[in-house]
Backbone as a printed PyTorch tensor [residue, N CA C, xyz], in Angstrom:
tensor([[[ 18.7090,  -4.0650,  13.2580],
         [ 18.0090,  -2.8210,  13.1920],
         [ 17.1110,  -2.6440,  14.4190]],

        [[ 16.5180,  -3.7590,  14.8450],
         [ 15.5860,  -3.7120,  15.9740],
         [ 16.2630,  -3.1260,  17.2080]],

        [[ 17.4460,  -3.6170,  17.5180],
         [ 18.1740,  -3.1330,  18.6850],
         [ 18.8420,  -1.7890,  18.4100]],

        [[ 19.5000,  -1.6680,  17.2710],
         [ 20.2570,  -0.4590,  16.9550],
         [ 19.3830,   0.7860,  17.0010]],

        [[ 18.1880,   0.7150,  16.4430],
         [ 17.3100,   1.8840,  16.3720],
         [ 16.1690,   1.8470,  17.3850]],

        [[ 16.2450,   0.9010,  18.3260],
         [ 15.2430,   0.7920,  19.3940],
         [ 13.8160,   0.8170,  18.8180]],

        [[ 13.5990,  -0.0550,  17.8570],
         [ 12.3050,  -0.0880,  17.1730],
         [ 11.1570,  -0.4640,  18.1010]],

        [[ 11.4570,  -1.1460,  19.2080],
         [ 10.3900,  -1.4970,  20.1530],
         [  9.6970,  -0.2420,  20.6810]],

        [[ 10.4250,   0.8600,  20.7680],
         [  9.8240,   2.1150,  21.2500],
         [  8.7640,   2.6360,  20.2870]],

        [[  8.8770,   2.2900,  19.0170],
         [  7.8780,   2.7380,  18.0370],
         [  6.5980,   1.9110,  18.0920]],

        [[  6.6080,   0.8060,  18.8450],
         [  5.4200,  -0.0530,  18.9360],
         [  4.5490,   0.2850,  20.1450]],

        [[  4.9130,   1.3260,  20.8670],
         [  4.1650,   1.7590,  22.0630],
         [  4.0340,   0.6340,  23.0850]],

        [[  5.0930,  -0.1800,  23.1930],
         [  5.1150,  -1.2350,  24.1920],
         [  4.5080,  -2.5500,  23.7600]],

        [[  3.9870,  -2.6290,  22.5440],
         [  3.3800,  -3.8840,  22.0860],
         [  4.4120,  -4.9810,  21.8340]],

        [[  5.6310,  -4.5870,  21.4530],
         [  6.6900,  -5.5450,  21.1730],
         [  7.9630,  -5.0790,  21.8760]],

        [[  8.5800,  -5.9720,  22.6310],
         [  9.8820,  -5.6450,  23.2130],
         [ 10.9940,  -6.1770,  22.3170]],

        [[ 10.6620,  -7.1660,  21.4990],
         [ 11.5740,  -7.7070,  20.4890],
         [ 10.7480,  -7.9830,  19.2380]],

        [[ 11.4150,  -8.3110,  18.1590],
         [ 10.7070,  -8.6360,  16.9290],
         [ 10.2630, -10.0960,  16.9720]],

        [[  9.2540, -10.3660,  17.7760],
         [  8.7790, -11.7390,  17.9520],
         [  8.0710, -12.2880,  16.7120]],

        [[  7.7900, -11.4350,  15.7420],
         [  7.1430, -11.9030,  14.5150],
         [  8.0910, -12.6910,  13.6210]],

        [[  9.3960, -12.6380,  13.9160],
         [ 10.3870, -13.3670,  13.1250],
         [ 10.7770, -14.6940,  13.7590]],

        [[ 10.1210, -15.0670,  14.8520],
         [ 10.4870, -16.2880,  15.5810],
         [  9.4900, -17.3960,  15.2580]],

        [[ 10.0040, -18.4780,  14.6570],
         [  9.1540, -19.6240,  14.3650],
         [  8.9580, -20.4650,  15.6200]],

        [[  7.7890, -21.0560,  15.7270],
         [  7.4910, -21.9420,  16.8490],
         [  8.2530, -23.2490,  16.6530]],

        [[  8.9400, -23.7090,  17.6980],
         [  9.7390, -24.9390,  17.6310],
         [  8.8630, -26.1780,  17.4550]],

        [[  9.4250, -27.1600,  16.7670],
         [  8.8020, -28.4790,  16.6760],
         [  7.6860, -28.6120,  15.6650]],

        [[  7.5030, -27.6110,  14.8100],
         [  6.4280, -27.6790,  13.8260],
         [  7.0040, -27.8910,  12.4370]],

        [[  6.2030, -28.4870,  11.5650],
         [  6.6640, -28.8130,  10.2240],
         [  5.5110, -28.6760,   9.2330]],

        [[  5.8150, -28.3040,   7.9840],
         [  4.7620, -28.2670,   6.9680],
         [  4.0690, -29.6140,   6.7720]],

        [[  4.6760, -30.7020,   7.2690],
         [  4.0310, -32.0160,   7.1560],
         [  2.9900, -32.2360,   8.2550]],

        [[  2.8230, -31.2590,   9.1700],
         [  1.7880, -31.3630,  10.2100],
         [  0.4010, -31.4430,   9.5710]],

        [[ -0.5250, -32.0610,  10.2710],
         [ -1.9180, -32.1360,   9.8350],
         [ -2.4690, -30.7190,   9.7160]],

        [[ -3.0400, -30.3850,   8.5620],
         [ -3.5410, -29.0200,   8.3650],
         [ -4.7320, -28.6930,   9.2720]],

        [[ -5.3480, -29.6960,   9.8680],
         [ -6.4720, -29.4740,  10.7760],
         [ -6.0230, -29.2490,  12.2210]],

        [[ -4.7630, -29.4590,  12.5120],
         [ -4.2400, -29.3200,  13.8690],
         [ -4.0270, -27.8400,  14.1750]],

        [[ -4.8810, -27.2630,  15.0170],
         [ -4.7940, -25.8260,  15.3030],
         [ -3.5250, -25.4610,  16.0660]],

        [[ -2.8710, -26.4360,  16.6660],
         [ -1.6090, -26.1740,  17.3580],
         [ -0.4010, -26.4750,  16.4720]],

        [[ -0.6440, -26.9160,  15.2420],
         [  0.4360, -27.2990,  14.3430],
         [  0.9340, -26.1530,  13.4810]],

        [[  1.6880, -26.5210,  12.4670],
         [  2.3300, -25.5630,  11.5710],
         [  1.3340, -24.5970,  10.9350]],

        [[  0.1480, -25.0990,  10.5850],
         [ -0.8440, -24.2790,   9.8780],
         [ -1.8320, -23.5870,  10.8140]],

        [[ -1.6750, -23.7730,  12.1070],
         [ -2.6030, -23.2010,  13.0710],
         [ -2.2930, -21.7600,  13.4340]],

        [[ -3.2430, -21.1050,  14.0820],
         [ -3.0880, -19.6900,  14.4380],
         [ -1.9830, -19.4010,  15.4490]],

        [[ -1.5620, -20.4150,  16.1850],
         [ -0.4760, -20.2100,  17.1530],
         [  0.8800, -20.1140,  16.4640]],

        [[  0.9160, -20.3810,  15.1590],
         [  2.1720, -20.3470,  14.4160],
         [  2.1610, -19.2340,  13.3630]],

        [[  1.5210, -18.1330,  13.6930],
         [  1.4910, -17.0010,  12.7690],
         [  2.7100, -16.1250,  13.0010]],

        [[  3.7340, -16.3810,  12.2380],
         [  4.9610, -15.5950,  12.2770],
         [  5.4400, -15.4610,  10.8400]],

        [[  6.2790, -14.4980,  10.5870],
         [  6.6680, -14.1920,   9.2120],
         [  7.3400, -15.3660,   8.5110]],

        [[  8.3540, -16.0140,   9.0900],
         [  8.9760, -17.1300,   8.3560],
         [  7.9930, -18.2630,   8.0260]],

        [[  7.1210, -18.6110,   8.9600],
         [  6.1640, -19.6950,   8.7010],
         [  5.1410, -19.2850,   7.6470]],

        [[  4.6790, -18.0530,   7.7210],
         [  3.7280, -17.5880,   6.7060],
         [  4.3830, -17.5490,   5.3260]],

        [[  5.6540, -17.1750,   5.2530],
         [  6.3650, -17.2020,   3.9740],
         [  6.4840, -18.6350,   3.4680]],

        [[  6.7510, -19.5700,   4.3530],
         [  6.8430, -20.9790,   3.9480],
         [  5.5000, -21.5010,   3.4560]],

        [[  4.4160, -20.8660,   3.9160],
         [  3.0730, -21.2510,   3.4570],
         [  2.6950, -20.5330,   2.1680]],

        [[  3.5430, -19.5960,   1.7070],
         [  3.2880, -18.9190,   0.4340],
         [  2.9790, -17.4380,   0.5340]],

        [[  2.9350, -16.8890,   1.7300],
         [  2.6560, -15.4610,   1.8740],
         [  3.8470, -14.6440,   1.3800]],

        [[  3.5390, -13.5280,   0.7580],
         [  4.5660, -12.6050,   0.2970],
         [  4.3940, -11.3100,   1.0850]],

        [[  5.4750, -10.8230,   1.6750],
         [  5.4340,  -9.5890,   2.4500],
         [  5.9930,  -8.4530,   1.6130]],

        [[  5.2730,  -7.3420,   1.6150],
         [  5.6370,  -6.1740,   0.8310],
         [  6.0190,  -5.0520,   1.7850]],

        [[  7.1520,  -4.4250,   1.5240],
         [  7.5990,  -3.2830,   2.3210],
         [  7.4160,  -2.0210,   1.4890]],

        [[  6.9040,  -0.9960,   2.1170],
         [  6.6280,   0.2730,   1.4490],
         [  7.7880,   1.2370,   1.7060]],

        [[  8.4180,   1.7070,   0.6340],
         [  9.5400,   2.6380,   0.7820],
         [  9.0910,   3.9250,   1.4650]],

        [[  7.8930,   4.4030,   1.1670],
         [  7.3720,   5.6090,   1.8440],
         [  7.2930,   5.3890,   3.3510]],

        [[  6.8400,   4.2110,   3.7600],
         [  6.7450,   3.9050,   5.1900],
         [  8.1200,   3.7630,   5.8260]],

        [[  9.0590,   3.1660,   5.1000],
         [ 10.4290,   3.0550,   5.6060],
         [ 10.9810,   4.4570,   5.8720]],

        [[ 10.7220,   5.3850,   4.9500],
         [ 11.1780,   6.7670,   5.1310],
         [ 10.5080,   7.4140,   6.3360]],

        [[  9.2220,   7.1500,   6.5340],
         [  8.5130,   7.7140,   7.6900],
         [  9.0930,   7.1770,   9.0000]],

        [[  9.4010,   5.8920,   9.0320],
         [ 10.0110,   5.3010,  10.2270],
         [ 11.4000,   5.8910,  10.4510]],

        [[ 12.1730,   6.0470,   9.3770],
         [ 13.5030,   6.6500,   9.4890],
         [ 13.4050,   8.0670,  10.0420]],

        [[ 12.4110,   8.8070,   9.6060],
         [ 12.2140,  10.1800,  10.1130],
         [ 11.9390,  10.1850,  11.6090]],

        [[ 11.1160,   9.2510,  12.0740],
         [ 10.8310,   9.1500,  13.5100],
         [ 12.0900,   8.8160,  14.2930]],

        [[ 12.8780,   7.8900,  13.7520],
         [ 14.1140,   7.4880,  14.4260],
         [ 15.0600,   8.6760,  14.5490]],

        [[ 15.2560,   9.4000,  13.4620],
         [ 16.1870,  10.5310,  13.4590],
         [ 15.6780,  11.6610,  14.3520]],

        [[ 14.3720,  11.8630,  14.3860],
         [ 13.8340,  12.9540,  15.2260],
         [ 14.0140,  12.6700,  16.7150]],

        [[ 14.0430,  11.4120,  17.1020],
         [ 14.2110,  11.1010,  18.5200],
         [ 15.6620,  10.8010,  18.8750]],

        [[ 16.4810,  10.4870,  17.8620],
         [ 17.8710,  10.1150,  18.1000],
         [ 18.7530,  10.7470,  17.0220]],

        [[ 19.1650,  11.9780,  17.2500],
         [ 19.9050,  12.7290,  16.2310],
         [ 21.2350,  12.0780,  15.8570]],

        [[ 21.7880,  11.2710,  16.7220],
         [ 23.0690,  10.6170,  16.4260],
         [ 22.9100,   9.4580,  15.4400]],

        [[ 21.6750,   9.1340,  15.0580],
         [ 21.4240,   8.0080,  14.1580],
         [ 21.9310,   8.2740,  12.7450]],

        [[ 22.0810,   9.5400,  12.3760],
         [ 22.4790,   9.9000,  11.0210],
         [ 21.3490,  10.6440,  10.3360]],

        [[ 21.4580,  10.7990,   9.0400],
         [ 20.4060,  11.4960,   8.2980],
         [ 19.2360,  10.5520,   8.0330]],

        [[ 18.0990,  11.1250,   7.6920],
         [ 16.9240,  10.3110,   7.3590],
         [ 17.2550,   9.3860,   6.1880]],

        [[ 17.9870,   9.9130,   5.1980],
         [ 18.3420,   9.0960,   4.0300],
         [ 19.2460,   7.9240,   4.4190]],

        [[ 20.1930,   8.1640,   5.3200],
         [ 21.0940,   7.0920,   5.7570],
         [ 20.3410,   6.0140,   6.5260]],

        [[ 19.4710,   6.4370,   7.4290],
         [ 18.7100,   5.4720,   8.2260],
         [ 17.7440,   4.7040,   7.3230]],

        [[ 17.0810,   5.3970,   6.4070],
         [ 16.1560,   4.7220,   5.4810],
         [ 16.8980,   3.7050,   4.6240]],

        [[ 18.0960,   4.0620,   4.1780],
         [ 18.8910,   3.1260,   3.3720],
         [ 19.2590,   1.8940,   4.1900]],

        [[ 19.6430,   2.1050,   5.4290],
         [ 20.0270,   0.9620,   6.2660],
         [ 18.8220,   0.0750,   6.5740]],

        [[ 17.6850,   0.6900,   6.8640],
         [ 16.4700,  -0.0950,   7.1010],
         [ 16.0950,  -0.8860,   5.8460]],

        [[ 16.1790,  -0.2450,   4.6890],
         [ 15.8510,  -0.8990,   3.4240],
         [ 16.7960,  -2.0650,   3.1430]],

        [[ 18.0670,  -1.8710,   3.4420],
         [ 19.0540,  -2.9330,   3.2090],
         [ 18.9180,  -4.0890,   4.1920]],

        [[ 18.1070,  -3.9120,   5.2240],
         [ 17.9530,  -4.9520,   6.2420],
         [ 16.5000,  -5.3720,   6.4150]],

        [[ 15.7500,  -5.3600,   5.3330],
         [ 14.3750,  -5.8580,   5.3880],
         [ 14.3900,  -7.3460,   5.6990]],

        [[ 13.2440,  -7.8600,   6.0970],
         [ 13.1650,  -9.2950,   6.3430],
         [ 13.5010, -10.0480,   5.0530]],

        [[ 14.1530, -11.1860,   5.1670],
         [ 14.4830, -11.9570,   3.9630],
         [ 13.2210, -12.2740,   3.1550]],

        [[ 13.3020, -12.0520,   1.8610],
         [ 12.1820, -12.3640,   0.9750],
         [ 11.1670, -11.2510,   0.8080]],

        [[ 11.2800, -10.1830,   1.5800],
         [ 10.3250,  -9.0780,   1.4460],
         [ 10.5420,  -8.3720,   0.1130]],

        [[  9.4590,  -7.8950,  -0.4610],
         [  9.5130,  -7.1670,  -1.7210],
         [  9.3440,  -5.6820,  -1.4030]],

        [[ 10.3200,  -4.8690,  -1.8040],
         [ 10.2640,  -3.4330,  -1.5680],
         [  9.5880,  -2.7590,  -2.7510]],

        [[  8.5540,  -1.9670,  -2.4650],
         [  7.8640,  -1.2040,  -3.5050],
         [  7.9310,   0.2740,  -3.1300]],

        [[  7.9010,   1.1640,  -4.1260],
         [  7.9780,   2.5960,  -3.8250],
         [  6.8270,   3.0810,  -2.9500]],

        [[  5.6250,   2.6330,  -3.2700],
         [  4.4290,   3.0350,  -2.5310],
         [  3.4770,   1.8550,  -2.4740]],

        [[  3.1330,   1.4070,  -1.2860],
         [  2.2490,   0.2460,  -1.1840],
         [  0.8500,   0.5760,  -1.6990]],

        [[  0.4240,   1.8220,  -1.5890],
         [ -0.8940,   2.2100,  -2.1070],
         [ -0.9330,   2.0310,  -3.6210]],

        [[  0.0850,   2.5260,  -4.3070],
         [  0.1470,   2.3640,  -5.7620],
         [  0.2920,   0.8930,  -6.1370]],

        [[  1.0470,   0.1450,  -5.3490],
         [  1.2330,  -1.2810,  -5.6060],
         [ -0.0960,  -2.0260,  -5.4920]],

        [[ -0.9020,  -1.6810,  -4.4920],
         [ -2.2120,  -2.3170,  -4.3440],
         [ -3.1020,  -2.0440,  -5.5460]],

        [[ -3.0430,  -0.8500,  -6.0750],
         [ -3.8270,  -0.5100,  -7.2730],
         [ -3.3940,  -1.4010,  -8.4350]],

        [[ -2.0780,  -1.5760,  -8.6010],
         [ -1.5730,  -2.4220,  -9.6770],
         [ -1.9970,  -3.8780,  -9.4840]],

        [[ -1.9800,  -4.3430,  -8.2350],
         [ -2.4360,  -5.7110,  -7.9670],
         [ -3.9180,  -5.8720,  -8.3040]],

        [[ -4.7180,  -4.8600,  -7.9610],
         [ -6.1440,  -4.9300,  -8.2730],
         [ -6.3760,  -4.9490,  -9.7780]],

        [[ -5.5920,  -4.1900, -10.5240],
         [ -5.7000,  -4.2110, -11.9870],
         [ -5.3740,  -5.5890, -12.5430]],

        [[ -4.4990,  -6.3070, -11.8410],
         [ -4.0940,  -7.6480, -12.2810],
         [ -5.0640,  -8.7260, -11.8230]],

        [[ -6.1340,  -8.3370, -11.1010],
         [ -7.1520,  -9.3030, -10.7070],
         [ -7.1810,  -9.6630,  -9.2270]],

        [[ -6.2480,  -9.1240,  -8.4380],
         [ -6.2720,  -9.3870,  -7.0100],
         [ -7.3070,  -8.4880,  -6.3490]],

        [[ -7.7720,  -8.8980,  -5.1750],
         [ -8.7240,  -8.0910,  -4.4130],
         [ -8.1270,  -7.6800,  -3.0920]],

        [[ -8.4230,  -6.4670,  -2.6810],
         [ -7.9490,  -5.9550,  -1.4010],
         [ -9.0410,  -6.1890,  -0.3740]],

        [[ -8.7140,  -6.9290,   0.6700],
         [ -9.6620,  -7.2130,   1.7220],
         [ -9.0280,  -6.7810,   3.0390]],

        [[ -9.7460,  -6.0060,   3.7860],
         [ -9.2380,  -5.5540,   5.0840],
         [-10.2040,  -6.0090,   6.1520]],

        [[ -9.6440,  -6.5540,   7.2080],
         [-10.5320,  -7.0100,   8.2900],
         [-10.1910,  -6.3160,   9.5740]]])
């Protein structure tokens, strides 16, 4: 999806590739948790490693539709918004949980005892 829909253009130059999906070589969950250069350190903040540490990534269907709309508006040959949204949805990162609306999902999580913290 990254290459097919030129998603790097939507990042305003911040990403030329999806570098968030690339794990740092040579690291293991058996690394010392105090080692800032190890598996648990800030230099290893990528989606697969964070998932291995227990993080759950949530994808918002409303946002997927908004991204699909941007893609179709700049590239009419991409297909319809519904087709592009379906393809993006079918190609989410492995393990991601798709919810209809992340705002509504956050409310449900808060009702269940979770807290929303933004930094």
